[in-house]
DSSP file (Angstrom, degrees, kcal/mol; ACC not computed):
  #  RESIDUE AA STRUCTURE BP1 BP2  ACC     N-H-->O    O-->H-N    N-H-->O    O-->H-N    TCO  KAPPA ALPHA  PHI   PSI    X-CA   Y-CA   Z-CA
    1    1 A M              0   0    0      0, 0.0     2,-0.3     0, 0.0     0, 0.0   0.000 360.0 360.0 360.0 137.5   80.6   -4.6    0.3
    2    2 A G        -     0   0    0      0, 0.0     2,-0.7     0, 0.0     0, 0.0  -0.763 360.0 -88.3-130.3 178.4   80.0   -7.3   -2.2
    3    3 A I        -     0   0    0     -2,-0.3     0, 0.0     1,-0.1     0, 0.0  -0.851  41.8-175.0 -90.7 116.9   80.4   -7.9   -5.8
    4    4 A D        +     0   0    0     -2,-0.7     2,-0.2     2,-0.1    -1,-0.1   0.700  51.4  81.1 -95.6 -20.9   77.1   -6.6   -7.3
    5    5 A Q  S    S-     0   0    0      1,-0.1     3,-0.1     3,-0.0     2,-0.1  -0.612  78.4-115.8 -90.5 147.9   77.4   -7.5  -11.0
    6    6 A S        -     0   0    0     -2,-0.2    -1,-0.1     1,-0.1    -2,-0.1  -0.345  46.0 -82.0 -74.2 160.4   76.7  -10.9  -12.5
    7    7 A D        -     0   0    0     -2,-0.1     2,-0.3     1,-0.0    -1,-0.1  -0.249  44.8-163.2 -65.1 148.0   79.6  -12.7  -14.2
    8    8 A I        -     0   0    0     -3,-0.1     3,-0.1     0, 0.0    -1,-0.0  -0.843  34.5 -88.0-123.5 164.9   80.6  -12.0  -17.8
    9    9 A D     >  -     0   0    0     -2,-0.3     4,-2.0     1,-0.2     3,-0.3  -0.661  32.5-148.7 -74.5 118.4   82.6  -13.9  -20.3
   10   10 A P  H  > S+     0   0    0      0, 0.0     4,-2.4     0, 0.0     5,-0.2   0.877  96.8  53.1 -55.8 -41.9   86.3  -12.9  -19.8
   11   11 A A  H  > S+     0   0    0      1,-0.2     4,-1.5     2,-0.2     5,-0.1   0.900 109.2  49.2 -62.7 -39.2   87.1  -13.3  -23.4
   12   12 A Q  H  > S+     0   0    0     -3,-0.3     4,-2.7     2,-0.2    -1,-0.2   0.876 109.3  52.0 -67.6 -37.5   84.3  -11.0  -24.4
   13   13 A F  H  X S+     0   0    0     -4,-2.0     4,-3.1     1,-0.2    -2,-0.2   0.944 111.2  46.6 -61.4 -49.2   85.3   -8.4  -21.9
   14   14 A L  H  < S+     0   0    0     -4,-2.4    -1,-0.2     1,-0.2    -2,-0.2   0.766 114.2  49.5 -68.4 -25.5   88.9   -8.4  -23.3
   15   15 A T  H  < S+     0   0    0     -4,-1.5    -1,-0.2    -5,-0.2    -2,-0.2   0.899 119.4  35.8 -73.4 -46.8   87.4   -8.2  -26.8
   16   16 A D  H  < S+     0   0    0     -4,-2.7     2,-0.6    -5,-0.1    -2,-0.2   0.873 111.1  58.3 -81.0 -40.3   85.1   -5.3  -26.1
   17   17 A V     <  -     0   0    0     -4,-3.1     2,-0.7    -5,-0.2    -1,-0.1  -0.844  62.4-166.9-105.1 121.0   87.0   -3.1  -23.7
   18   18 A E        +     0   0    0     -2,-0.6    55,-2.8    95,-0.0    56,-0.6  -0.917  10.3 179.1-109.0 111.9   90.4   -1.8  -24.7
   19   19 A M  E     +AB  72 114A   0     -2,-0.7    95,-3.2    95,-0.5     2,-0.3  -0.919   4.9 176.6-111.5 135.4   92.4   -0.3  -21.9
   20   20 A R  E     -AB  71 113A   0     51,-2.7    51,-2.4    -2,-0.4     2,-0.5  -0.932  31.4-111.5-137.4 159.1   95.8    1.1  -22.4
   21   21 A I  E     +A   70   0A   0     91,-2.1    90,-3.9    -2,-0.3     2,-0.3  -0.777  41.5 173.1 -90.8 131.6   98.6    2.9  -20.4
   22   22 A G  E     -A   69   0A   0     47,-2.3    47,-3.0    -2,-0.5     2,-0.5  -0.943  29.0-125.5-137.0 160.9   99.2    6.4  -21.3
   23   23 A E  E     -AC  68  43A   0     20,-2.3    20,-2.9    -2,-0.3     2,-0.5  -0.911  25.6-122.9-110.9 128.5  101.2    9.3  -20.0
   24   24 A V  E     + C   0  42A   0     43,-2.9    42,-3.2    -2,-0.5    18,-0.2  -0.574  35.4 170.2 -70.6 120.0   99.5   12.7  -19.2
   25   25 A I  E     +     0   0A   0     16,-3.1     2,-0.3    -2,-0.5    17,-0.2   0.470  63.4  25.3-112.0  -6.4  101.3   15.2  -21.3
   26   26 A D  E     - C   0  41A   0     15,-1.2    15,-1.9    38,-0.1     2,-0.4  -0.949  58.4-174.0-158.5 136.7   99.1   18.3  -20.7
   27   27 A V  E     + C   0  40A   0     -2,-0.3    13,-0.2    13,-0.2    38,-0.1  -0.995  12.6 169.3-136.9 126.8   96.7   19.3  -17.9
   28   28 A N  E     - C   0  39A   0     11,-2.3    11,-3.3    -2,-0.4    -2,-0.0  -0.980  37.2-102.9-136.8 149.8   94.4   22.3  -18.0
   29   29 A P  E     - C   0  38A   0      0, 0.0     9,-0.2     0, 0.0     3,-0.1  -0.279  24.2-153.3 -61.1 155.7   91.6   23.6  -15.9
   30   30 A F    >   +     0   0    0      7,-0.9     3,-1.5     1,-0.1     7,-0.4  -0.563  25.0 163.7-132.6  68.0   88.0   23.1  -17.3
   31   31 A P  T 3  S+     0   0    0      0, 0.0    -1,-0.1     0, 0.0     7,-0.0   0.702  71.1  65.0 -62.6 -19.9   85.9   25.9  -15.8
   32   32 A E  T 3  S+     0   0    0     -3,-0.1     2,-0.1    48,-0.1    49,-0.1   0.728  82.9  93.1 -77.4 -20.6   83.1   25.4  -18.4
   33   33 A A  S <  S-     0   0    0     -3,-1.5     4,-0.1     4,-0.2    -3,-0.1  -0.388  77.7-132.5 -73.7 149.7   82.3   21.9  -17.1
   34   34 A R  S    S+     0   0    0     -2,-0.1     2,-0.2     2,-0.1    -1,-0.1   0.850  93.1  52.5 -69.7 -35.1   79.5   21.4  -14.5
   35   35 A K  S    S-     0   0    0     -5,-0.0     2,-1.1     1,-0.0    -2,-0.1  -0.583 103.2 -97.4 -97.6 163.6   81.8   19.2  -12.4
   36   36 A D        +     0   0    0     -2,-0.2    20,-0.6    18,-0.1     2,-0.3  -0.724  68.5 143.2 -84.7  97.5   85.3   20.1  -11.2
   37   37 A V        -     0   0    0     -2,-1.1    -7,-0.9    -7,-0.4     2,-0.3  -0.873  43.6-125.5-133.6 163.0   87.5   18.3  -13.8
   38   38 A Y  E     -CD  29  53A   0     15,-2.5    15,-2.3    -2,-0.3     2,-0.6  -0.772  19.7-125.7-102.4 155.3   90.7   18.8  -15.7
   39   39 A K  E     -CD  28  52A   0    -11,-3.3   -11,-2.3    -2,-0.3     2,-0.3  -0.916  38.2-171.8 -91.9 122.4   91.2   18.7  -19.5
   40   40 A L  E     -CD  27  51A   0     11,-3.3    11,-2.1    -2,-0.6     2,-0.5  -0.856  23.5-155.7-114.8 150.3   94.0   16.1  -20.1
   41   41 A R  E     -CD  26  50A   0    -15,-1.9   -16,-3.1    -2,-0.3   -15,-1.2  -0.999  20.7-163.9-118.1 127.0   95.9   15.1  -23.1
   42   42 A V  E     -CD  24  49A   0      7,-3.6     7,-2.3    -2,-0.5     2,-0.6  -0.940  12.5-141.3-117.8 131.1   97.3   11.6  -22.8
   43   43 A D  E     +CD  23  48A   0    -20,-2.9   -20,-2.3    -2,-0.4     5,-0.2  -0.809  17.7 178.8 -92.9 117.9  100.0   10.1  -24.9
   44   44 A F        -     0   0    0      3,-3.2     2,-1.6    -2,-0.6     4,-0.1   0.026  52.8-105.6-103.5  21.9   99.4    6.4  -25.9
   45   45 A G  S    S+     0   0    0      1,-0.2    66,-0.1     2,-0.2     3,-0.1  -0.537 113.3  33.7  88.2 -68.3  102.6    6.0  -27.9
   46   46 A D  S    S+     0   0    0     -2,-1.6     2,-0.3     1,-0.1    -1,-0.2   0.539 128.1  25.8 -97.2  -6.8  101.1    6.1  -31.4
   47   47 A T        -     0   0    0      2,-0.0    -3,-3.2    -5,-0.0     2,-0.5  -0.991  64.0-139.0-152.1 155.4   98.3    8.5  -30.7
   48   48 A V  E     -D   43   0A   0     -2,-0.3     2,-0.3    -5,-0.2    -5,-0.2  -0.980  24.6-175.8-118.2 126.2   97.4   11.3  -28.3
   49   49 A L  E     -D   42   0A   0     -7,-2.3    -7,-3.6    -2,-0.5     2,-0.3  -0.874  16.7-132.4-119.6 155.0   93.8   11.4  -26.9
   50   50 A Q  E     -D   41   0A   0     -2,-0.3    36,-3.2    -9,-0.2    37,-0.9  -0.777  21.9-175.5-105.2 153.5   92.1   13.9  -24.7
   51   51 A S  E     -D   40   0A   0    -11,-2.1   -11,-3.3    -2,-0.3     2,-0.7  -0.999  28.4-136.0-148.6 144.9   90.0   13.3  -21.6
   52   52 A A  E     -D   39   0A   0     -2,-0.3     2,-0.5    35,-0.3   -13,-0.2  -0.908  38.8-175.7 -96.5 117.8   87.9   15.2  -19.1
   53   53 A A  E     -D   38   0A   0    -15,-2.3   -15,-2.5    -2,-0.7     2,-2.1  -0.951  30.8-140.8-125.8 125.6   89.0   13.7  -15.8
   54   54 A G        +     0   0    0     -2,-0.5    45,-0.4   -17,-0.2   -17,-0.2  -0.445  63.9 119.0 -80.9  68.8   87.6   14.4  -12.3
   55   55 A L    >>  +     0   0    0     -2,-2.1     4,-1.7     1,-0.1     3,-0.8   0.245  34.6 107.3-112.3   9.1   91.0   14.3  -10.6
   56   56 A T  T 34 S+     0   0    0    -20,-0.6    -1,-0.1    -3,-0.2   -19,-0.1   0.756  71.4  58.7 -67.6 -26.3   91.0   17.9   -9.2
   57   57 A D  T 34 S+     0   0    0    -21,-0.2    -1,-0.2     1,-0.2    -2,-0.1   0.805 119.3  25.5 -76.3 -28.3   90.4   17.1   -5.5
   58   58 A N  T <4 S+     0   0    0     -3,-0.8     2,-0.4    41,-0.3    -2,-0.2   0.586 118.9  52.3-109.9 -12.1   93.4   14.9   -5.1
   59   59 A Y     <  -     0   0    0     -4,-1.7     2,-0.2     4,-0.0    -1,-0.1  -0.968  60.9-145.8-133.0 137.9   95.8   16.1   -7.7
   60   60 A T     >  -     0   0    0     -2,-0.4     4,-1.6     1,-0.1     5,-0.2  -0.538  39.1-106.2 -85.2 166.2   97.3   19.4   -8.7
   61   61 A Q  H  > S+     0   0    0      1,-0.2     4,-1.9     2,-0.2     3,-0.2   0.908 122.2  51.9 -56.8 -42.7   98.0   20.0  -12.4
   62   62 A A  H  4 S+     0   0    0      1,-0.2    -1,-0.2     2,-0.2    -3,-0.0   0.841 105.8  54.5 -64.3 -36.0  101.8   19.6  -11.7
   63   63 A E  H  4 S+     0   0    0      1,-0.2    -1,-0.2     3,-0.1    -2,-0.2   0.866 111.2  44.6 -67.7 -34.3  101.2   16.3  -10.0
   64   64 A L  H >< S+     0   0    0     -4,-1.6     3,-2.3    -3,-0.2   -40,-0.3   0.821  87.7 100.5 -78.3 -32.2   99.4   14.8  -12.9
   65   65 A L  T 3< S+     0   0    0     -4,-1.9   -40,-0.2     1,-0.3     3,-0.1  -0.334  95.8  10.4 -59.4 124.3  101.8   16.0  -15.6
   66   66 A G  T 3  S+     0   0    0    -42,-3.2    -1,-0.3     1,-0.3     2,-0.2   0.316  97.2 129.2  90.4 -10.1  104.1   13.1  -16.6
   67   67 A R    <   -     0   0    0     -3,-2.3   -43,-2.9   -43,-0.1     2,-0.3  -0.505  57.6-124.8 -80.0 148.2  102.1   10.4  -14.7
   68   68 A Q  E     -A   23   0A   0    -45,-0.2     2,-0.3    -2,-0.2   -45,-0.2  -0.724  31.7-173.2 -87.6 143.5  101.1    7.2  -16.4
   69   69 A V  E     -A   22   0A   0    -47,-3.0   -47,-2.3    -2,-0.3     2,-0.5  -0.895  27.2-120.0-133.2 159.4   97.3    6.4  -16.2
   70   70 A V  E     +A   21   0A   0     32,-1.6    20,-2.9    -2,-0.3     2,-0.4  -0.904  42.1 175.4 -98.1 127.6   95.1    3.5  -17.1
   71   71 A A  E     -AE  20  89A   0    -51,-2.4   -51,-2.7    -2,-0.5     2,-0.6  -0.986  36.1-127.3-137.6 144.7   92.5    4.5  -19.6
   72   72 A V  E     -AE  19  88A   0     16,-2.6    16,-2.6    -2,-0.4   -53,-0.3  -0.826  28.0-177.0 -84.7 126.1   89.7    3.0  -21.7
   73   73 A V        +     0   0    0    -55,-2.8     3,-0.2    -2,-0.6   -54,-0.1   0.411  64.7  59.6-109.6  -1.5   90.4    4.1  -25.2
   74   74 A N        +     0   0    0    -56,-0.6    -1,-0.2     1,-0.1    13,-0.1  -0.076  66.1 101.5-124.6  38.8   87.5    2.6  -27.3
   75   75 A L  S    S-     0   0    0      1,-0.3    -1,-0.1    11,-0.3     2,-0.1   0.518  83.1-123.9 -91.8  -7.1   84.4    4.2  -25.8
   76   76 A G        -     0   0    0     10,-0.3     2,-0.4    -3,-0.2    -1,-0.3  -0.366  44.3 -45.8  87.5-176.2   84.1    6.8  -28.6
   77   77 A T        -     0   0    0     -2,-0.1     2,-0.5    -3,-0.1     9,-0.2  -0.750  46.5-165.1 -97.9 136.7   84.0   10.5  -28.1
   78   78 A V  E     -F   85   0B   0      7,-2.4     7,-3.1    -2,-0.4     2,-0.6  -0.986  16.6-138.0-118.2 126.8   81.8   12.2  -25.5
   79   79 A N  E     -F   84   0B   0     -2,-0.5     2,-0.5     5,-0.2     5,-0.2  -0.746  22.7-179.2 -88.5 121.4   81.2   16.0  -25.8
   80   80 A I  E >  S-F   83   0B   0      3,-3.2     3,-1.6    -2,-0.6   -47,-0.1  -0.930  72.3 -30.5-124.6 107.1   81.4   17.7  -22.4
   81   81 A A  T 3  S-     0   0    0     -2,-0.5    -1,-0.1     1,-0.3     3,-0.1   0.858 126.5 -46.1  54.0  40.7   80.8   21.5  -22.5
   82   82 A G  T 3  S+     0   0    0      1,-0.3     2,-0.5   -50,-0.0    -1,-0.3   0.478 116.9 114.6  86.4   1.9   82.2   21.7  -26.1
   83   83 A F  E <   -F   80   0B   0     -3,-1.6    -3,-3.2     2,-0.0     2,-0.9  -0.906  64.4-133.9-108.3 131.1   85.3   19.6  -25.3
   84   84 A E  E     -F   79   0B   0     -2,-0.5     2,-0.7    -5,-0.2    -5,-0.2  -0.743  15.3-160.2 -85.8 107.3   85.6   16.1  -27.0
   85   85 A S  E     +F   78   0B   0     -7,-3.1    -7,-2.4    -2,-0.9   -34,-0.3  -0.804  12.9 178.3 -86.0 117.9   86.6   13.6  -24.3
   86   86 A Q        +     0   0    0    -36,-3.2   -10,-0.3    -2,-0.7     2,-0.3   0.489  59.5  25.1-106.3  -6.3   88.1   10.7  -26.3
   87   87 A C  S    S-     0   0    0    -37,-0.9     2,-0.7   -12,-0.1   -35,-0.3  -0.985  71.4-120.7-153.1 159.9   89.1    8.3  -23.6
   88   88 A L  E     -E   72   0A   0    -16,-2.6   -16,-2.6    -2,-0.3     2,-0.5  -0.907  18.5-150.7-110.2 109.3   88.2    7.5  -20.0
   89   89 A V  E     -E   71   0A   0     -2,-0.7   -18,-0.2   -18,-0.2   -35,-0.2  -0.668  27.1-130.5 -75.5 123.9   90.9    7.8  -17.4
   90   90 A T        +     0   0    0    -20,-2.9    12,-1.9    -2,-0.5     2,-0.3  -0.401  37.5 151.5 -84.2 153.1   90.1    5.2  -14.8
   91   91 A G  E     -G  101   0C   0     10,-0.3     2,-0.3    -2,-0.1    10,-0.2  -0.970  30.7-133.2-163.5 173.7   90.0    5.8  -11.0
   92   92 A V  E     -G  100   0C   0      8,-2.4     8,-3.4    -2,-0.3     2,-0.3  -0.926  30.8-105.5-132.8 157.3   88.5    4.8   -7.7
   93   93 A D  E     -G   99   0C   0     -2,-0.3     6,-0.2     6,-0.2     2,-0.1  -0.672  30.5-144.3 -84.7 138.4   87.0    6.9   -4.9
   94   94 A D    >   -     0   0    0      4,-2.6     3,-2.1    -2,-0.3    -1,-0.1  -0.265  44.2 -78.1 -87.2-173.4   89.1    7.2   -1.7
   95   95 A E  T 3  S+     0   0    0      1,-0.3    -2,-0.0     2,-0.1    -1,-0.0   0.700 134.4  49.0 -61.7 -20.1   87.5    7.3    1.8
   96   96 A S  T 3  S-     0   0    0      2,-0.1    -1,-0.3     0, 0.0     3,-0.1   0.439 120.6-106.2 -97.8   0.3   86.5   11.0    1.2
   97   97 A G  S <  S+     0   0    0     -3,-2.1     2,-0.3     1,-0.3    -2,-0.1   0.567  75.3 137.3  84.8  10.4   84.9   10.3   -2.2
   98   98 A N        -     0   0    0    -41,-0.1    -4,-2.6     1,-0.1     2,-0.3  -0.640  59.7-105.3 -85.9 147.7   87.7   11.9   -4.1
   99   99 A V  E     -G   93   0C   0    -45,-0.4     2,-0.5    -2,-0.3   -41,-0.3  -0.567  28.5-166.4 -80.5 131.5   89.0   10.2   -7.3
  100  100 A V  E     -G   92   0C   0     -8,-3.4    -8,-2.4    -2,-0.3     2,-0.1  -0.977  23.1-130.3-111.9 121.4   92.3    8.4   -7.1
  101  101 A H  E     -G   91   0C   0     -2,-0.5     2,-0.3   -10,-0.2   -10,-0.3  -0.408  15.4-122.0 -76.0 151.5   93.6    7.5  -10.6
  102  102 A L        +     0   0    0    -12,-1.9   -32,-1.6   -32,-0.3   -12,-0.1  -0.709  37.9 165.3 -90.0 141.4   94.8    4.1  -11.5
  103  103 A Q        -     0   0    0     -2,-0.3   -34,-0.1   -34,-0.2     4,-0.0  -0.978  41.6 -89.5-151.0 158.3   98.3    3.6  -12.7
  104  104 A P        -     0   0    0      0, 0.0   -36,-0.1     0, 0.0     3,-0.1  -0.336  37.3-119.4 -68.8 157.3  100.8    0.8  -13.2
  105  105 A E  S    S+     0   0    0      1,-0.1     2,-0.3     2,-0.1     0, 0.0   0.734  97.0  14.9 -72.4 -19.2  103.1    0.0  -10.2
  106  106 A R  S    S-     0   0    0      0, 0.0    -1,-0.1     0, 0.0     2,-0.0  -0.974 102.2 -74.9-147.9 162.1  106.1    0.9  -12.4
  107  107 A S        +     0   0    0     -2,-0.3     2,-0.3    -3,-0.1    -2,-0.1  -0.268  50.4 174.4 -62.3 135.7  106.7    2.6  -15.7
  108  108 A V        -     0   0    0     -4,-0.0     2,-0.2     4,-0.0     3,-0.1  -0.805  43.0 -70.4-127.9 173.4  105.8    0.7  -18.9
  109  109 A E    >   -     0   0    0     -2,-0.3     3,-2.0     1,-0.1   -88,-0.2  -0.452  56.0-105.7 -67.0 133.3  105.7    1.7  -22.5
  110  110 A N  T 3  S+     0   0    0      1,-0.2   -88,-0.2    -2,-0.2   -66,-0.2  -0.323 107.7  31.0 -55.5 137.5  103.0    4.1  -23.4
  111  111 A G  T 3  S+     0   0    0    -90,-3.9    -1,-0.2     1,-0.3   -89,-0.1   0.327  80.6 151.0  95.4  -6.9  100.2    2.3  -25.3
  112  112 A T    <   -     0   0    0     -3,-2.0   -91,-2.1   -91,-0.3    -1,-0.3  -0.375  48.3-118.2 -59.7 133.9  100.7   -1.0  -23.5
  113  113 A R  E     -B   20   0A   0    -93,-0.2     2,-0.4    -3,-0.1   -93,-0.3  -0.519  17.8-136.9 -75.9 139.6   97.5   -2.9  -23.4
  114  114 A V  E      B   19   0A   0    -95,-3.2   -95,-0.5    -2,-0.2    -1,-0.0  -0.826 360.0 360.0 -95.0 133.8   95.9   -3.7  -20.0
  115  115 A Y              0   0    0     -2,-0.4    -1,-0.1   -97,-0.1  -101,-0.1   0.282 360.0 360.0-144.9 360.0   94.5   -7.2  -19.7
């Protein structure tokens, strides 16, 4: 494995991409979606955004509820099967190809900016 993308200006990245810590406050199945995803509501302190997140293979609804996640909050809204996904909850693939969500190593205030 190597790093495939060319370098970008770090200041520009931090200007363009806004990532924040949020707490999952609601998790629901999303049977209308083509992929196996959950409908999430995430509390960022001063606002609550919703997201369609592919975390179903590694997490039950109960396991996600109350967890903090790292999310991109300024991508705009994407309509997925009639559901407005307003933020992107970040994750990585595990060795089986299932999504593992990213979270801070300890609790921080909801809405904290990631940099």
